[in-house]
C-alpha positions as CSV (number, residue, x, y, z in Angstrom):
1,M,0.0,0.0,0.2
2,D,3.2,2.5,0.7
3,V,4.9,1.5,-2.5
4,V,1.4,2.5,-4.4
5,A,0.6,5.2,-2.8
6,A,4.1,6.8,-3.2
7,A,3.9,6.1,-6.9
8,L,0.8,7.8,-6.9
9,A,1.8,11.1,-4.9
10,G,4.1,10.8,-7.8
11,A,1.7,10.8,-10.6
12,V,0.2,13.4,-8.9
13,I,2.6,15.8,-8.4
14,H,4.3,14.8,-12.1
15,A,0.4,15.6,-13.4
16,F,1.0,19.2,-12.2
17,G,4.5,19.8,-14.1
18,I,6.8,19.5,-10.9
19,R,9.8,17.7,-11.9
20,P,12.7,18.8,-9.5
21,T,16.1,17.7,-9.8
22,F,18.6,16.5,-7.0
23,D,20.9,19.3,-8.2
24,Q,17.5,22.0,-8.2
25,P,15.9,22.9,-5.5
26,A,12.4,22.0,-5.2
27,W,10.5,25.2,-5.0
28,E,13.0,26.5,-8.5
29,A,11.1,23.7,-10.5
30,A,7.6,25.2,-10.9
31,S,5.6,28.0,-9.3
32,F,4.9,28.2,-5.6
33,S,1.0,28.0,-6.3
34,R,1.4,25.0,-8.5
35,Q,3.8,23.3,-6.0
36,L,1.0,24.1,-3.5
37,L,-2.1,22.7,-5.4
38,G,0.1,19.7,-6.5
39,F,0.9,18.4,-3.2
40,L,-2.1,19.3,-1.7
41,V,-3.8,16.7,-4.5
42,A,-1.0,14.4,-4.1
43,A,-1.8,14.2,-0.2
44,V,-5.9,13.9,-0.7
45,A,-5.0,10.8,-3.2
46,V,-2.8,9.2,-1.1
47,L,-5.0,9.9,1.9
48,V,-8.5,8.2,-0.1
49,F,-6.5,5.6,-1.2
50,E,-5.1,4.8,2.3
51,E,-8.3,4.8,4.0
52,L,-10.0,2.8,1.2
53,V,-7.1,0.4,1.1
54,T,-7.3,0.4,5.0
55,T,-11.2,0.0,5.5
56,T,-11.7,-2.5,3.0
57,A,-9.3,-5.1,4.4
58,V,-10.8,-4.4,7.8
59,T,-14.3,-5.2,6.5
60,L,-13.1,-7.9,5.0
61,T,-11.6,-9.6,8.1
62,T,-13.6,-8.6,10.2
63,G,-16.9,-8.5,8.7
64,R,-18.0,-5.9,9.8
65,P,-20.1,-3.0,7.7
66,V,-18.3,-0.2,5.9
67,L,-19.9,2.5,7.8
68,V,-19.2,1.4,11.2
69,V,-15.1,0.9,10.0
70,L,-15.4,4.5,8.8
71,R,-16.6,6.0,12.1
72,S,-14.2,3.6,13.9
73,L,-11.5,5.9,15.7
74,W,-12.2,8.3,13.0
75,R,-10.9,11.8,14.9
76,T,-7.4,9.6,15.4
77,R,-7.1,8.4,11.7
78,V,-7.8,12.2,10.9
79,A,-5.0,13.4,13.3
80,V,-2.7,11.0,11.7
81,A,-3.7,12.2,8.1
82,V,-2.9,15.7,9.4
83,A,0.2,14.8,10.9
84,E,1.3,12.8,8.0
85,V,0.2,15.7,5.3
86,S,2.4,18.3,7.7
87,T,5.5,15.8,7.4
88,A,5.6,15.4,4.4
89,G,5.4,19.3,3.7
90,L,8.1,19.5,6.0
91,I,10.6,17.1,4.7
92,T,9.8,18.6,1.3
93,V,11.2,21.7,2.9
94,V,14.0,20.6,3.9
95,A,15.2,18.5,1.0
96,G,14.8,21.8,-0.8
97,L,17.6,23.3,1.5
98,D,19.4,20.4,2.0
99,K,19.3,16.9,0.7
100,R,21.3,15.5,4.0
101,A,18.5,16.0,5.8
102,L,16.4,13.1,3.9
103,I,19.2,10.7,6.2
104,A,17.2,12.0,9.3
105,L,13.8,10.9,8.0
106,P,13.9,7.1,9.0
107,V,14.1,8.6,12.2
108,V,11.3,11.0,12.3
109,M,9.0,8.4,10.6
110,L,10.2,5.9,13.2
111,V,9.3,8.6,16.4
112,L,6.1,9.2,14.4
113,Y,5.3,5.2,14.1
114,L,5.8,5.0,18.0
115,A,4.1,8.1,19.0
116,L,1.3,6.9,17.2
117,M,1.1,3.3,18.9
118,Y,1.7,4.8,22.2
119,R,-1.4,7.2,21.1
120,L,-3.9,4.0,19.8
121,R,-2.8,1.7,22.0
122,F,-3.5,4.4,25.5
123,R,-7.1,5.0,23.6
124,E,-7.7,1.6,23.1
125,E,-6.9,0.4,26.9
126,R,-8.6,3.6,28.3
127,R,-11.9,2.5,26.1
128,A,-12.2,-1.1,27.3
129,W,-12.0,-0.4,30.6
130,E,-14.7,2.9,30.3
131,H,-16.8,0.1,28.7
132,L,-15.9,-2.1,31.2
133,V,-16.9,0.3,34.1
134,A,-20.2,0.7,32.3
135,L,-20.8,-2.8,31.6
136,N,-20.2,-3.3,35.4
137,D,-22.9,-0.7,36.0
138,A,-25.5,-2.8,33.7
139,L,-24.4,-6.1,35.3
140,S,-25.9,-4.6,38.9
141,A,-29.0,-5.1,37.6
142,R,-31.6,-7.6,40.3
143,D,-32.8,-9.3,37.3
144,L,-31.4,-12.4,36.3
145,D,-32.1,-11.8,32.7
146,V,-31.5,-8.4,32.4
147,V,-27.8,-9.5,33.9
148,L,-27.2,-12.8,31.3
149,H,-28.4,-10.2,28.1
150,A,-26.2,-7.4,29.3
151,A,-23.8,-9.5,29.5
152,A,-23.3,-11.8,26.2
153,A,-23.7,-8.4,24.6
154,G,-21.0,-7.0,26.5
155,A,-18.5,-9.3,26.3
156,V,-18.9,-9.1,22.0
157,E,-18.1,-5.6,22.3
158,L,-15.7,-5.8,25.2
159,V,-13.8,-7.6,22.8
160,N,-15.2,-7.1,19.1
161,A,-15.6,-10.6,19.6
162,R,-18.2,-12.6,17.2
163,S,-20.2,-14.3,19.4
164,A,-20.2,-14.4,23.2
165,D,-22.2,-17.6,25.5
166,I,-22.8,-17.4,29.4
167,E,-23.7,-20.4,30.1
168,I,-25.4,-20.9,33.4
169,A,-27.0,-23.6,35.9
170,G,-25.3,-27.2,33.8
171,G,-26.4,-26.0,30.7
172,Q,-30.3,-25.3,31.5
173,R,-29.6,-22.2,30.0
174,L,-27.6,-20.5,27.7
175,V,-27.7,-16.9,26.2
176,R,-26.0,-16.0,23.4
177,A,-25.2,-12.5,21.2
178,S,-23.8,-11.5,18.0
179,Q,-22.2,-8.9,16.1
180,Q,-24.6,-7.9,13.6
181,A,-24.1,-4.2,11.6
182,G,-21.5,-3.3,14.4
183,T,-24.1,-3.9,17.2
184,A,-24.5,-7.0,19.9
185,R,-27.6,-8.2,19.5
186,L,-29.1,-11.1,21.4
187,V,-30.0,-14.3,19.4
188,Y,-30.7,-17.3,21.3
189,D,-31.9,-17.8,25.1
190,G,-32.3,-21.4,26.3
191,P,-31.1,-24.7,26.9
192,A,-27.5,-24.8,25.7
193,D,-28.5,-28.0,23.7
194,G,-30.7,-26.2,21.7
195,A,-28.2,-23.5,20.8
196,P,-27.3,-23.3,16.8
197,E,-23.4,-23.7,16.1
198,V,-21.4,-20.6,15.8
199,A,-19.9,-21.1,11.9
200,G,-16.8,-19.3,10.5
201,T,-14.6,-19.3,14.0
202,G,-12.1,-20.8,15.7
203,A,-11.9,-22.5,18.7
204,A,-13.8,-20.6,21.8
205,V,-12.4,-18.8,24.6
206,R,-13.2,-19.9,27.7
207,Y,-13.6,-18.2,31.2
208,E,-15.4,-20.1,34.3
209,I,-17.8,-18.3,36.2
210,A,-17.8,-19.1,40.0
211,G,-15.6,-21.9,39.5
212,D,-13.8,-22.3,42.5
213,A,-16.8,-20.4,44.9
214,S,-20.1,-21.2,46.2
215,G,-23.2,-19.7,43.8
216,V,-24.5,-19.7,40.2
217,H,-21.4,-21.5,38.5
218,G,-21.2,-21.4,34.4
219,V,-18.7,-20.4,31.7
220,V,-17.9,-17.8,29.7
221,R,-17.6,-18.5,25.7
222,L,-15.7,-15.9,23.5
223,Y,-16.1,-16.8,19.6
224,L,-13.6,-14.6,17.6
225,N,-13.5,-13.4,14.2
226,G,-10.8,-15.9,12.5
227,P,-8.7,-19.1,13.0
228,R,-5.7,-16.9,13.8
229,D,-7.4,-14.3,16.0
230,V,-5.7,-14.2,19.8
231,L,-6.6,-12.2,22.8
232,S,-4.2,-9.7,24.1
233,V,-2.7,-9.5,27.3
234,R,-4.7,-6.0,28.2
235,E,-7.8,-8.3,26.6
236,R,-7.1,-11.3,28.9
237,A,-7.0,-9.3,31.6
238,T,-9.8,-7.0,31.0
239,L,-11.7,-10.4,30.8
240,R,-10.6,-11.6,33.9
241,A,-12.4,-8.6,35.7
242,F,-15.6,-8.9,33.2
243,A,-15.9,-12.9,34.7
244,A,-15.6,-11.7,38.2
245,T,-17.8,-9.3,38.1
246,L,-20.3,-11.0,36.0
247,S,-20.1,-14.3,38.8
248,T,-21.0,-11.8,42.0
249,S,-23.8,-10.0,39.6
250,L,-25.4,-13.3,38.9
251,D,-25.4,-14.3,42.6
252,I,-26.7,-11.6,43.6
253,A,-29.8,-11.3,41.2
254,H,-30.3,-15.1,41.4
255,A,-30.6,-14.1,45.4
256,Y,-32.7,-11.3,44.8
257,G,-34.9,-13.7,42.3
258,V,-35.1,-16.1,45.1
259,L,-36.4,-13.8,47.5
260,A,-38.9,-12.2,45.0
261,Q,-40.5,-15.5,44.4
262,E,-40.6,-16.1,48.0
263,A,-42.2,-12.6,48.2
264,R,-44.7,-14.0,45.5
265,R,-45.2,-17.3,47.4
266,H,-45.6,-15.5,50.7
267,E,-48.2,-12.7,48.8
268,T,-50.6,-15.5,47.1
269,A,-50.6,-17.8,50.0
270,A,-51.7,-14.9,52.3
271,T,-54.9,-14.5,50.0
272,H,-55.0,-18.1,48.5
273,D,-55.6,-21.7,49.3
274,E,-52.3,-23.8,48.7
275,D,-54.3,-26.8,47.9
276,T,-56.8,-25.6,45.8
277,G,-55.6,-22.7,44.6
278,L,-58.8,-20.8,45.3
279,P,-58.9,-17.5,47.4
280,N,-58.8,-18.0,51.3
281,R,-61.1,-15.7,53.3
282,A,-59.0,-13.1,52.9
283,G,-58.7,-13.4,49.1
284,L,-62.4,-13.4,49.3
285,L,-63.3,-10.1,51.7
286,N,-60.9,-8.4,49.2
287,R,-62.5,-9.3,46.1
288,L,-65.7,-8.2,47.9
289,D,-64.2,-4.8,48.7
290,E,-63.2,-4.5,45.1
291,A,-66.0,-5.5,43.0
292,A,-69.2,-6.1,45.2
293,V,-71.8,-3.9,44.9
294,G,-75.2,-3.5,47.0
295,P,-76.2,-6.3,49.1
296,C,-74.7,-9.7,49.0
297,H,-75.3,-13.3,49.3
298,A,-73.2,-15.7,51.0
299,V,-73.4,-19.5,51.0
300,V,-71.1,-21.1,53.3
301,I,-71.0,-24.9,52.4
302,R,-69.2,-27.6,55.0
303,L,-68.2,-30.9,53.8
304,E,-69.4,-33.1,56.4
305,N,-67.8,-36.2,55.9
306,Y,-64.4,-35.0,54.1
307,H,-62.1,-35.7,56.7
308,F,-63.6,-39.4,57.2
309,L,-62.5,-39.7,53.7
310,A,-58.9,-38.5,53.4
311,D,-58.7,-40.6,56.7
312,A,-59.8,-43.8,54.5
313,I,-58.2,-43.1,50.9
314,G,-55.6,-41.1,51.9
315,R,-53.9,-37.6,51.5
316,D,-53.4,-37.4,47.4
317,Q,-56.7,-39.0,46.5
318,A,-58.3,-36.5,49.2
319,L,-56.5,-33.9,47.7
320,A,-57.7,-34.9,44.3
321,L,-61.3,-34.8,45.7
322,L,-61.5,-31.5,46.8
323,N,-60.0,-29.7,43.9
324,T,-62.8,-31.9,42.1
325,L,-65.3,-30.3,44.1
326,A,-63.7,-26.8,44.1
327,G,-63.6,-27.1,39.9
328,R,-67.6,-27.7,40.0
329,L,-68.4,-24.9,42.8
330,C,-66.4,-22.5,40.2
331,H,-68.3,-23.5,37.4
332,A,-71.4,-22.4,39.5
333,A,-69.7,-19.0,40.1
334,R,-68.0,-18.4,36.3
335,D,-69.3,-14.5,36.2
336,A,-68.2,-11.2,37.0
337,T,-70.6,-11.2,40.1
338,S,-69.6,-14.1,42.4
339,A,-66.7,-15.3,43.9
340,V,-65.5,-18.4,44.9
341,A,-63.5,-19.3,48.1
342,R,-62.0,-21.7,50.8
343,V,-62.9,-20.2,53.7
344,G,-62.0,-23.7,55.9
345,D,-60.5,-26.5,56.2
346,T,-63.8,-28.9,54.8
347,T,-65.3,-25.2,54.2
348,L,-66.1,-23.3,51.0
349,A,-67.8,-20.1,50.3
350,L,-70.1,-18.9,46.7
351,V,-70.4,-15.0,47.6
352,M,-73.4,-13.3,44.5
353,W,-74.0,-10.2,44.3
354,D,-76.5,-7.7,41.5
355,I,-78.9,-10.7,41.5
356,A,-82.2,-11.2,43.2
357,E,-82.5,-13.6,46.5
358,E,-84.3,-15.7,44.8
359,S,-82.6,-16.3,41.9
360,A,-79.2,-16.7,44.1
361,Y,-81.1,-19.0,46.8
362,Q,-81.5,-21.4,43.4
363,R,-78.0,-21.2,42.5
364,A,-76.7,-21.7,45.5
365,C,-79.0,-25.3,45.9
366,W,-77.7,-26.1,42.3
367,A,-74.5,-25.6,43.6
368,V,-74.3,-27.7,46.5
369,A,-76.4,-30.4,44.6
370,A,-73.2,-30.7,42.2
371,L,-71.1,-31.3,44.9
372,R,-73.2,-33.9,46.2
373,R,-72.8,-35.7,42.8
374,E,-70.2,-38.7,42.6
375,V,-67.1,-38.0,42.0
376,L,-64.4,-41.1,40.4
377,I,-61.4,-41.0,42.1
378,G,-59.1,-43.7,40.7
379,D,-61.3,-46.4,40.3
380,R,-63.4,-45.4,43.5
381,R,-67.2,-43.5,43.3
382,L,-67.1,-41.6,46.5
383,M,-70.4,-39.3,47.6
384,V,-69.7,-36.4,50.0
385,R,-72.4,-35.1,52.7
386,A,-72.4,-31.4,51.4
387,S,-74.5,-28.9,53.8
388,A,-74.5,-25.2,53.0
389,G,-76.2,-22.5,55.1
390,M,-76.6,-19.2,53.3
391,A,-77.3,-15.3,54.1
392,S,-77.7,-12.0,53.0
393,G,-76.0,-8.8,54.1
394,A,-73.6,-5.9,53.0
395,P,-70.6,-7.9,52.1
396,G,-67.5,-8.2,54.4
397,P,-66.5,-10.7,57.4
398,A,-69.9,-10.6,59.1
399,L,-72.3,-11.7,56.5
400,L,-69.7,-14.4,56.3
401,D,-70.2,-15.5,60.2
402,V,-73.4,-15.1,59.8
403,A,-73.6,-17.6,56.9
404,E,-71.3,-20.1,59.1
405,R,-73.9,-19.9,62.3
406,V,-77.1,-20.8,59.6
407,L,-75.4,-23.4,58.5
408,W,-74.0,-25.0,62.1
409,R,-76.6,-24.4,63.1
410,A,-78.8,-26.8,60.7
411,I,-76.0,-29.2,60.7
412,R,-76.2,-30.0,64.9
413,R,-80.1,-30.0,64.5
414,G,-79.5,-32.9,61.6
415,Q,-81.1,-30.8,59.0
416,D,-80.3,-32.2,55.8
417,R,-81.2,-29.6,53.0
418,L,-78.8,-28.2,50.3
419,V,-79.2,-25.0,51.3
420,S,-80.5,-23.4,55.2
421,Y,-81.1,-19.7,54.6
422,Q,-81.4,-17.1,57.3
423,T,-84.1,-14.5,56.4
424,G,-84.3,-12.3,59.6
425,P,-81.1,-11.3,62.0
426,M,-79.2,-14.4,63.7
427,R,-79.5,-14.4,67.2
428,E,-76.2,-15.0,69.0
429,S,-75.5,-18.2,70.3
430,S,-73.0,-19.5,72.7
431,L,-71.0,-23.0,73.0
432,A,-72.3,-23.5,76.4
433,R,-75.7,-23.0,75.6
434,E,-75.5,-25.2,72.6
435,L,-73.6,-27.9,74.8
436,S,-76.8,-28.2,77.1
437,R,-79.0,-28.5,74.1
438,A,-76.9,-31.5,72.7
439,R,-77.4,-35.1,73.5
440,M,-75.1,-36.9,75.9
441,S,-73.3,-40.5,75.7
442,I,-71.6,-42.1,78.4
443,S,-69.4,-44.9,78.5
444,F,-67.3,-46.2,81.2
445,E,-63.9,-47.8,81.7
446,P,-62.9,-50.3,84.2
447,I,-60.1,-49.0,87.3
448,V,-58.3,-52.1,88.7
449,D,-56.5,-53.3,91.5
450,L,-53.4,-54.1,90.3
451,V,-52.2,-56.8,93.2
452,T,-55.4,-58.2,93.5
453,G,-56.9,-57.7,90.0
454,R,-60.3,-56.6,91.3
455,I,-62.4,-53.5,89.9
456,V,-62.5,-50.8,92.7
457,M,-63.7,-47.7,90.2
458,V,-65.2,-46.8,87.3
459,Q,-64.5,-44.6,85.2
460,S,-67.4,-42.4,83.4
461,V,-66.7,-40.8,80.0
462,P,-68.8,-38.4,79.2
463,R,-69.6,-37.2,75.3
464,W,-71.5,-34.6,73.2
465,L,-73.5,-35.7,70.0
466,Y,-72.3,-32.1,69.1
467,S,-73.2,-32.6,65.9
468,R,-74.1,-35.8,63.3
469,D,-70.6,-35.5,62.0
470,D,-68.6,-34.2,65.5
471,V,-68.6,-35.9,69.4
472,L,-67.1,-33.6,71.7
473,T,-65.7,-34.8,74.9
474,A,-66.0,-33.6,77.9
475,D,-62.9,-32.4,79.0
476,E,-61.0,-29.3,79.7
477,Y,-60.4,-29.4,75.6
478,V,-64.2,-28.2,75.6
479,Y,-64.1,-26.8,79.4
480,Q,-61.5,-24.1,78.4
481,L,-63.7,-22.3,75.7
482,I,-66.7,-21.7,78.1
483,D,-66.3,-18.7,80.5
484,D,-69.1,-17.8,81.8
485,P,-69.2,-19.7,85.9
486,S,-73.0,-20.6,85.7
487,A,-72.9,-22.0,82.5
488,L,-69.6,-24.4,83.4
489,E,-72.2,-25.4,86.6
490,I,-74.8,-26.3,84.4
491,L,-72.7,-28.6,82.3
492,A,-71.2,-30.1,85.3
493,R,-74.4,-31.3,87.0
494,K,-75.3,-32.1,83.7
495,V,-72.5,-35.1,83.8
496,V,-72.6,-36.0,86.5
497,T,-76.9,-36.4,86.6
498,R,-76.2,-38.7,83.6
499,S,-73.1,-40.1,84.8
500,L,-74.7,-41.2,88.1
501,A,-78.1,-42.4,85.9
502,A,-76.4,-44.3,83.6
503,A,-74.0,-46.3,86.5
504,A,-77.0,-48.0,87.7
505,T,-76.9,-50.1,85.1
506,W,-74.2,-51.9,86.3
507,H,-73.8,-51.2,90.0
508,G,-75.6,-54.3,90.9
509,A,-72.7,-55.9,89.2
510,L,-70.6,-54.2,90.7
511,P,-71.8,-52.3,94.1
512,R,-68.2,-51.8,95.8
513,A,-67.1,-49.9,93.1
514,A,-67.0,-45.9,92.8
515,L,-67.9,-43.9,90.1
516,V,-65.0,-41.6,88.8
517,V,-66.6,-38.1,87.1
518,P,-64.4,-35.6,85.4
519,M,-65.9,-32.5,86.2
520,P,-64.1,-28.9,85.3
521,A,-62.3,-26.8,88.0
522,G,-64.4,-23.8,88.1
523,A,-67.5,-25.3,88.5
524,L,-66.6,-26.5,91.5
525,T,-68.6,-23.8,93.7
526,P,-70.2,-24.2,97.2
527,A,-73.6,-24.3,95.1
528,F,-72.8,-27.1,92.8
529,A,-71.5,-29.1,96.0
530,E,-75.5,-28.4,97.0
531,S,-76.8,-29.4,94.0
532,V,-74.2,-32.9,94.3
533,R,-75.9,-33.6,97.5
534,D,-79.2,-33.6,96.2
535,L,-78.3,-36.1,93.1
536,L,-76.4,-38.5,95.5
537,R,-79.7,-38.6,97.3
538,E,-82.3,-38.5,94.5
539,H,-79.8,-41.6,93.2
540,A,-79.8,-43.5,96.7
541,V,-75.6,-43.2,96.2
542,A,-73.4,-42.9,98.8
543,G,-71.2,-40.1,98.7
544,T,-67.8,-42.2,99.2
545,S,-69.2,-43.9,96.1
546,L,-68.2,-40.9,94.1
547,V,-65.0,-39.2,93.1
548,L,-65.1,-36.3,91.1
549,A,-61.9,-36.2,88.5
550,I,-60.1,-32.3,88.2
551,G,-57.9,-32.2,85.3
552,Q,-56.8,-27.9,86.4
553,P,-56.6,-27.5,89.4
554,A,-55.8,-24.3,89.1
555,A,-59.1,-23.1,88.1
556,L,-60.3,-23.8,91.2
557,R,-61.5,-20.8,93.1
558,T,-62.2,-21.5,96.7
559,R,-61.3,-24.3,99.2
560,Q,-64.5,-23.9,100.6
561,A,-66.3,-26.0,97.8
562,T,-63.5,-28.9,98.2
563,E,-64.2,-29.1,101.7
564,Q,-67.4,-28.8,101.9
565,I,-68.0,-31.3,99.1
566,R,-65.5,-34.1,100.9
567,H,-68.2,-32.8,103.8
568,Y,-70.8,-35.0,102.1
569,G,-68.1,-38.1,101.3
570,V,-67.5,-37.5,97.5
571,R,-63.4,-37.9,97.1
572,L,-61.4,-35.7,94.7
573,L,-58.7,-37.0,92.0
574,L,-56.0,-35.0,91.0
575,D,-56.0,-35.7,87.1
576,N,-53.3,-35.8,84.2
577,Y,-50.6,-35.4,86.7
578,G,-47.6,-34.7,85.0
579,S,-48.7,-32.4,82.7
580,D,-48.0,-28.9,82.0
581,Q,-50.8,-27.8,83.3
582,V,-50.7,-30.1,86.6
583,G,-47.4,-30.7,88.4
584,I,-46.6,-30.7,92.5
585,E,-47.8,-27.3,92.9
586,S,-51.3,-28.7,92.4
587,L,-51.0,-31.0,95.8
588,N,-51.8,-28.2,97.5
589,A,-55.2,-26.8,94.9
590,A,-57.1,-29.7,97.2
591,A,-57.6,-32.4,99.5
592,W,-57.1,-35.3,96.8
593,S,-57.3,-38.9,97.6
594,F,-56.0,-40.1,94.3
595,L,-53.4,-38.9,91.8
596,R,-53.7,-40.2,88.0
597,L,-50.8,-40.1,85.8
598,H,-51.2,-38.4,82.3
599,P,-51.7,-40.8,79.9
600,A,-48.5,-39.7,78.1
601,Y,-46.6,-41.7,80.3
602,A,-48.1,-45.0,79.7
603,L,-44.8,-47.4,79.5
604,D,-46.2,-49.4,75.9
605,A,-45.1,-45.4,74.8
606,G,-41.7,-46.2,75.1
607,W,-40.9,-42.6,76.4
608,R,-37.9,-42.6,78.5
609,P,-38.8,-40.4,81.4
610,A,-42.2,-42.3,82.2
611,R,-40.6,-44.6,84.3
612,S,-39.0,-42.0,86.7
613,V,-42.1,-39.6,86.7
614,I,-44.2,-42.7,88.1
615,R,-41.8,-43.4,90.0
616,A,-41.3,-39.5,91.3
617,A,-45.6,-39.8,92.0
618,A,-45.5,-43.0,93.8
619,D,-43.1,-41.3,96.6
620,L,-45.3,-38.2,96.5
621,A,-48.2,-40.5,96.7
622,I,-47.5,-42.5,99.4
623,D,-45.9,-39.7,101.8
624,L,-49.1,-37.8,101.0
625,D,-51.1,-40.8,102.0
626,L,-52.6,-41.1,97.9
627,A,-53.4,-43.8,95.9
628,V,-52.1,-43.2,92.4
629,I,-53.9,-44.8,89.3
630,A,-51.7,-45.6,86.0
631,A,-53.8,-45.2,83.0
632,G,-52.6,-47.1,79.3
633,V,-52.2,-50.6,80.6
634,T,-51.8,-52.9,77.7
635,A,-50.0,-56.3,78.9
636,E,-49.6,-58.0,82.1
637,D,-45.7,-56.9,82.2
638,E,-46.6,-53.9,82.2
639,R,-49.2,-54.2,85.2
640,R,-46.8,-56.0,87.1
641,E,-44.2,-52.7,86.8
642,L,-46.1,-50.2,87.7
643,A,-46.7,-52.4,91.1
644,S,-43.1,-52.5,91.0
645,L,-43.1,-48.7,90.7
646,G,-45.7,-47.9,93.7
647,C,-48.8,-47.7,91.7
648,G,-52.3,-49.2,93.1
649,L,-54.4,-49.1,90.9
650,G,-54.5,-49.0,87.0
651,S,-57.1,-49.0,83.4
652,G,-56.3,-49.5,80.0
653,P,-57.1,-52.2,77.1
654,L,-55.7,-55.1,79.6
655,F,-58.8,-54.7,81.8
656,G,-61.3,-54.3,79.1
657,G,-61.0,-50.5,78.3
658,E,-63.7,-48.4,77.4
659,M,-67.2,-49.9,77.1
660,F,-71.1,-48.9,76.9
661,P,-72.9,-49.4,80.2
662,S,-74.6,-52.8,79.3
663,Q,-71.2,-54.3,78.6
664,I,-69.3,-53.2,81.4
665,R,-72.0,-54.9,83.5
666,S,-71.3,-57.9,81.5
667,H,-67.9,-57.1,81.6
668,A,-68.1,-57.2,85.1
669,Q,-70.2,-60.4,85.3
670,L,-67.7,-62.3,83.1
671,W,-64.4,-60.6,85.2
672,R,-62.3,-63.3,86.8
673,P,-59.2,-61.1,88.6
674,T,-56.2,-62.6,88.9
675,E,-53.8,-61.4,91.8
676,L,-50.4,-61.0,91.4
677,P,-47.5,-62.9,92.7
678,A,-46.4,-62.2,96.3
679,G,-43.0,-60.1,96.7
680,G,-43.1,-57.7,98.7
681,R,-44.9,-55.3,101.5
682,V,-48.6,-53.8,100.3
683,L,-49.6,-50.2,101.5
684,R,-53.4,-50.5,101.6
685,L,-54.8,-46.3,102.2
686,Y,-58.1,-45.9,103.5
687,R,-61.0,-42.9,102.8
688,A,-63.6,-42.1,105.0
689,G,-63.4,-45.3,107.1
690,R,-63.2,-47.9,104.3
691,L,-61.1,-49.8,101.9
692,V,-60.6,-48.3,98.6
693,A,-57.2,-49.4,97.0
694,P,-54.5,-51.4,97.8
695,R,-51.0,-50.9,96.6
696,R,-47.0,-52.1,96.9
697,R,-44.1,-50.6,97.8
698,V,-41.0,-52.7,96.9
699,G,-38.3,-52.4,99.4
700,G,-40.1,-50.6,101.5
C-alpha cells in the first residue's frame, strides 16, 4: 500500500508539471502556487487511497459494515492524516534546503510511528476500561434476565468478538449475543442443547464463572472473528475482571430472584389456598371490597364427611377429591358477579351480588347439589355430604359469620337440606348453650387394683353429640372455651346427673365400685356442692361412691367448695398429673384422695422419662397418703412393673378398656381377677373409713 501510495503521489505531482532534479531545489521547478496545489492534491489522493485500502481490508477481515469501520477512531485517523501531510510538507521544505536532511527521515518516521502506536494503545485501553465500567453498571441489575442479556452483549463489544455465550446452571440456560451490523444483538436464550453452532470461527475462548466458589456456576465463551485471532494481554485481563464481576452479579440477581419468588409465594399464600388455588377468607374479602356492589348473598358450604374420606383414601386422593369439588363450585360461579373461596379446612364459600334473593338461593341449591354428585377418584366412586348455610346483607366478614352460624345450626339440628337460609337477624349463640341442648353419650372404663385384679372403680367418659359428624369429649379442651361460671356449673351438673343415671345399669354387678366423673375445676362452687348432695340423695348413692376427677386444679376458686364436697363423702382425684397444667404445686390445691398420671406416661408409649415420673409420683403419693392410678395398661408385664413402681390402680385395654353401660355390666359379671404373685409389702390406704385401693411398695 505504501509503494502504491508513493507512486500515486508522484504521478499526481508529475501531472502538475513538477519535475525537480537532485541538483535543483524543489521550489525552483515550478511556481509556488502550482507546487502547493499539486502537493495538496497528492496528499488527498494518498489519504483517500490509504483509507480505501484499509477500510476494505478491515471490512473483509472482520465482517463489520463499511460505515462502522469508517466511524471507528475517525478523530485519530484525521489527526494521523494531518500529521502525515505536515511531515511530508516539512520534509519537502527541508530537503529543498539540504538533501542531507533526508538521512533523518527514517528516524522521524519511527518516532511518529511510536507516538502514534502509543496514542492508539492508550486510547484503546481507556475505551476498553470505560466500556468495562459501563458494563459493570449494567450488570448491577437485580433481574437475572437483564444481567445475562447485558453480559452476553457486553462480552461481544468488550473484545470485538463475533459471538459470546453465557451458560449457567450446567447447561440449563444459555444466552448468546452476536455482532450484527456493528452492534451486539441477542440471538438465542434457552437450553444449551438447543443452541445452534457458531460457524466461521476457531476454538472458543472459555472463562469459568464462580468455578472456585459457591453460587451460580457457569462459563463465558467467546467466538473470535477468525481462526488466527487471539486475545491480547490487556484483553485477557479485561475478561478476567469481567468474569469476576459477572459471577458476583449473577449471585446477587439469583438471590434477588429467590427473594422475589418467596415474596410472591407469601403474597399468594396470604390470599389463596395452597391446595386448591382458590382465594382464602382474606382473598375473598378483598375481592368483595373491590367488586361487590349492593347487597350480597353468602353461601358457606361444609363438606361434612371429608375428613373421614381423607383418612380412608389417603391425602393425595383426598386432595384430588377436594379439587374436583372446588372445580364444580367454580363452574357455578363463572360470571363476574360471584366469587368462590375456601374459607376453612372443609368449608367452601360462594358469594353472589347484583342478583335477586330468590335467584341466588336457587343457584346456591344447584351448586350444593352438584357437590353431592358422585366423584370418580381412581377406581372409587365417592360421595360427599355437602350442607350449606346462606345469609344476605352487606359484604364483609360479618356476612360470612352469619352464614357459618346458619350452617352450624342446621348441622347440629340434623337437617339434611341443600341450603339453609336465614331471612332475619341471626340470634347470637354460645358454646355452653349449644352443649346444654346437645345429646350426651356416657361410656365407662374399669379401674382395677393392680395387685388383686379386682375392679374397684369405674371411670365415666361423657361425650356430647355436637352434630351428626362431631362428638366432643367432656374434658378441659372443651371447658376452656366456656368463660361463664354458671354455664360451667350447668354442664358439670348435667355430666354428673347422666353419669349417675347410667351407672345404675352396672351398679348391681359392681356394688362396691366407686364412680369417677370428670368435671371442670371452675364449676366446683358451694352451689355445685349442694347440687351434688341433692343428686346423691336422688339416686340413693353414698357420697363415698362418687369421685370427682379435676384436670386443671389451678382453676379452683375457693377451698371452701372442696371441703364442703368432701364433707358429703365425695372424694377428689387429681387428674393428668405430670402435664403442663398439673404439677407438684397442684397437690396443695385441695385435699386429694387419688392421683392419676397423664396418659403420655404409659409404659407402652416408650417414652424414656415415663418410669422416672411414675416412680416420683408414687413416692409423693405414699408420703401424702394418696393412691396412684396409671392409665393405658396394655400387658401383664406392664401391670407388674407399675405395681413394683408403686402404682396401686390402673386402667387400659388389659382390663377391658372403654365400654357402654350394658357392656361393662356383662364384663364385670365375667371378670375373673388374677392376683399378682407375692413379693413386697403392700400399703393399704383408707378413705372415709373404707378400703379403696391396695398398693405395693417394693423394698419398703
